[in-house]
C-alpha positions in Angstrom: 0.0 0.0 0.0 1.4 3.4 -1.0 1.8 6.0 1.7 3.0 9.7 1.3 6.6 10.4 2.4 8.7 13.5 2.5 12.3 12.2 1.5 15.4 14.2 1.7 18.9 13.4 0.7 21.7 15.8 1.8 25.4 15.7 0.8 26.3 17.7 4.0 29.2 20.1 3.2 29.6 18.7 -0.4 28.0 20.0 -3.6 25.8 17.4 -5.2 24.8 19.4 -8.3 27.7 21.5 -9.7 26.1 22.7 -13.1 22.9 22.7 -15.1 23.6 19.3 -16.6 23.9 17.8 -13.0 20.5 19.3 -11.9 18.8 18.0 -15.1 20.3 14.6 -14.6 19.2 14.4 -11.0 15.6 15.0 -11.8 15.9 12.3 -14.6 17.3 9.8 -12.1 14.4 10.7 -9.7 12.0 10.2 -12.6 13.4 6.8 -13.5 13.4 5.7 -9.8 9.7 6.7 -9.5 8.8 4.5 -12.5 11.1 1.6 -11.4 9.5 1.4 -7.9 5.9 2.1 -9.1 6.0 5.3 -7.0 4.0 8.6 -7.5 5.9 11.8 -7.5 4.1 14.9 -6.2 6.6 17.8 -5.8 10.3 18.1 -5.6 13.2 20.6 -5.2 16.9 20.2 -6.1 19.3 22.4 -4.3 23.1 22.5 -4.7 23.7 20.4 -1.5 20.4 18.4 -1.1 17.2 17.4 -2.6 13.7 17.1 -1.3 10.8 15.4 -2.7 7.1 14.5 -1.6 6.2 11.0 -3.1 3.6 8.3 -2.6 5.2 4.9 -2.6 5.2 1.5 -0.9 8.9 1.4 -1.1 10.5 4.6 0.2 13.9 2.9 0.7 13.9 1.4 -2.7 12.9 4.9 -4.3 15.8 6.4 -2.8 18.3 3.7 -3.3 17.5 3.7 -7.0 17.6 7.5 -7.3 20.9 7.6 -5.3 22.6 4.8 -7.1 21.9 6.2 -10.7 22.9 9.8 -9.9 26.0 8.7 -7.9 27.3 6.6 -10.8 26.8 9.7 -13.1 28.3 12.0 -10.9 31.4 9.9 -9.9 32.1 9.2 -13.6 31.8 12.8 -14.6 33.9 14.3 -11.8 36.4 11.3 -11.2 35.0 10.8 -7.8 34.6 7.6 -5.7 32.2 6.3 -3.1 28.6 6.9 -2.1 27.2 10.4 -2.8 25.4 12.0 0.1 24.7 11.3 3.8 25.0 7.8 5.1 21.1 7.6 5.5 18.6 9.8 3.9 15.8 11.5 5.9 12.2 9.9 5.7 9.1 11.2 7.2 5.7 9.8 6.6 3.1 12.5 5.9 -0.5 11.9 7.0 -3.7 13.9 6.4 -4.7 16.8 4.1 -3.2 19.7 6.1 0.0 17.8 6.8 0.4 17.0 3.2 -0.4 20.6 2.2 2.3 22.0 4.5 4.9 19.5 3.4 4.2 20.2 -0.3 4.5 24.0 0.4 7.7 23.8 2.2 9.2 21.6 -0.4 8.3 24.0 -3.2 9.5 27.1 -1.3 13.0 25.5 -0.5 14.8 28.0 -2.8 13.0 30.8 -1.0 14.0 29.4 2.5 17.7 29.1 1.5 17.7 32.7 0.0 18.4 31.5 -3.6 15.2 33.0 -5.1 12.7 35.7 -4.1 9.8 33.4 -5.1 9.5 29.7 -5.8 8.5 30.5 -9.4 12.1 32.1 -9.9 13.8 28.9 -9.1 13.9 26.5 -12.2 15.0 23.3 -10.3 11.7 22.5 -8.6 8.0 21.7 -9.4 6.7 25.3 -8.8 6.2 26.3 -12.4 4.6 22.9 -13.4 1.5 23.6 -11.2 -1.5 25.5 -12.6 0.6 26.3 -15.7 -2.2 27.6 -17.9 -3.7 29.6 -15.0 -0.4 31.2 -14.1 0.2 32.2 -17.7 3.0 29.7 -18.4 3.4 27.9 -21.7 4.3 24.2 -21.9 7.5 23.3 -23.7 7.5 23.7 -27.4 10.1 21.1 -28.6 9.9 17.6 -27.3 12.9 15.2 -28.2 12.3 11.9 -29.8 12.9 8.8 -27.5 16.0 7.8 -29.6 17.6 11.2 -28.6 16.7 10.9 -25.0 19.4 8.0 -24.2 22.2 10.3 -24.0 20.7 12.0 -21.0 19.5 8.9 -19.1 21.6 6.0 -20.3 21.1 3.2 -22.9 19.4 0.8 -20.8 17.0 3.2 -18.9 13.3 2.2 -19.0 10.6 4.8 -18.8 6.9 5.1 -19.7 5.7 6.8 -23.0 4.0 9.6 -21.1 7.5 10.9 -19.9 8.4 13.8 -22.3 11.9 15.3 -22.5 12.7 18.8 -23.6 15.7 19.9 -25.9 17.8 20.5 -22.6 17.7 16.9 -21.9 15.5 16.9 -18.8 12.1 15.2 -18.3 9.2 17.6 -18.3 8.0 17.7 -14.7 4.4 17.9 -15.8 4.9 14.6 -17.5 6.6 12.8 -14.6 4.8 14.0 -11.5 1.1 13.8 -10.7 0.4 17.6 -11.1 -3.5 17.1 -11.2 -3.2 15.7 -7.6 -1.2 18.5 -6.4 -3.5 21.0 -8.0 -6.4 19.3 -6.2 -4.4 19.6 -3.0 -4.2 23.5 -3.4 -7.7 23.6 -4.9 -7.2 27.0 -6.8 -4.5 28.9 -8.4 -5.1 31.9 -6.1 -4.7 29.6 -3.1 -1.6 28.0 -4.5 0.1 31.5 -5.0 -1.0 32.3 -1.4 0.8 29.2 0.0 3.8 30.0 -2.0 4.1 33.3 -0.1 2.6 32.3 3.3 4.7 33.0 6.3 5.7 30.3 8.7 3.5 30.6 11.9 1.9 28.8 14.8 -1.4 29.3 13.2 -0.2 27.2 10.2 1.1 24.5 12.5 -2.2 24.6 14.4 -4.1 23.9 11.2 -2.3 20.7 10.9 -3.5 19.4 14.2 -6.9 19.1 12.5 -5.8 16.0 10.9 -5.5 14.2 14.2 -2.7 12.1 13.2 -0.7 12.2 16.4 2.3 13.6 14.4 4.4 16.8 14.9 3.4 19.5 12.6 5.5 20.3 9.4 7.6 23.3 9.9 11.1 24.6 8.8 12.9 22.6 11.6 11.6 19.3 10.5 11.6 19.8 6.8 15.3 20.8 6.8 16.5 18.3 9.4 19.9 17.1 8.4 20.5 19.8 6.0 23.7 21.7 7.1 23.9 24.9 5.0 21.5 27.3 6.9 20.0 27.3 10.4 16.4 27.8 11.1 16.8 31.5 12.2 18.4 32.3 8.8 15.8 30.3 6.8 13.1 32.5 8.5 14.9 35.7 7.6 15.1 34.5 3.9 11.4 33.7 4.1 10.7 37.3 4.7 12.6 38.3 1.5 15.7 39.6 3.4 18.3 38.1 1.1 20.9 39.3 -1.5 19.7 37.4 -4.5 22.5 38.8 -6.6 25.2 37.1 -4.7 27.0 34.3 -6.5 25.2 30.9 -6.0 27.0 27.7 -5.6 26.5 26.9 -9.3 28.2 30.1 -10.3 31.1 29.3 -8.0 31.3 25.8 -9.3 31.3 26.9 -12.7 34.1 29.3 -12.1 36.1 26.6 -10.6 35.4 23.9 -13.1 35.6 25.9 -16.2 38.2 28.6 -15.6 40.3 27.7 -12.6 40.8 23.8 -13.0 42.4 24.2 -16.5 45.2 26.3 -14.9 46.1 23.5 -12.6 45.8 20.8 -15.4 43.0 19.0 -13.6 39.7 17.5 -14.9 37.8 17.7 -11.5 37.9 19.4 -8.1 38.3 16.0 -6.7 41.7 15.6 -8.3 43.2 18.7 -6.7 45.7 18.4 -3.9 45.0 19.9 -0.5 47.6 22.5 -1.2 46.0 23.4 -4.5 42.5 23.7 -3.1 43.9 26.0 -0.2 45.4 28.3 -3.0 42.1 28.5 -4.9 40.2 29.1 -1.6 42.5 32.1 -0.9 41.9 33.5 -4.4 38.1 33.1 -4.1 38.1 34.7 -0.7 40.4 37.5 -1.5 39.2 38.4 -5.0 35.4 37.5 -4.9 34.9 37.9 -1.2 32.9 34.7 -1.0 31.8 33.3 2.5 34.3 30.7 3.8 31.5 27.9 4.1 30.5 28.4 0.4 34.1 28.1 -0.7 34.6 25.0 1.3 31.7 23.1 -0.1 32.3 24.2 -3.7 35.9 22.9 -3.5 34.9 19.8 -1.2 37.4 20.8 1.5 
């Protein structure tokens, strides 16, 4: 029997998605894992150091195992890395009841907002936000869909997936073809209500609403939804929720791109994982002195 779960995989102080190709492959791996385990994806969000999803499945362990294995193989091959990618054990929380599910979906969709990466969920491309109420929100579906024969280079030659999965020319499955968007829209009821939840402030009132489900479970809030994620504390997440963030500051993907495309060639290295400790320290000093980046961001982008 399928149950609804919030699942989160964190890489701790390591960056899991270093460029656009990584984000796209990450979602593709999730889509294939959903199909392989006969699971239903509702909403998701991919951040540089972690990923959230709300899915209905009878095998949450198998779902995360297949997702992690496929993506780890891709990531390790691309970056000449070895070993398991991500924390030892992923976070799992069963979600029970309408209000509980509504809150969980809202927090997953608002993840980029809470980490100060985007001022609104719709401004962040690596999540489900723009696939919900597309027509009502004035958003057009993708114009060009790749033929199945051209999809293999983005998912692997032996990957199996259903005919309803559609891929755009950027090599990523369309979220509206993979996830159960109609079910999510029924959860929010109307586009206006959906838009309100995307900007709703965390509050005791929101937590109290979840008690109506009478499921004997603690309410969904920032503390539990971000459990195990190391990048930002709850207080900072709440500050970002109020829109107090510098959205023009370099993101992890910006820094990783600078390192991988412009700095690594000067050291004759193909990957950040091939740098010596001394070389990483030299690059870190440059990033800190010239670009004035935070130390914690430099460390995770250089895997120090």
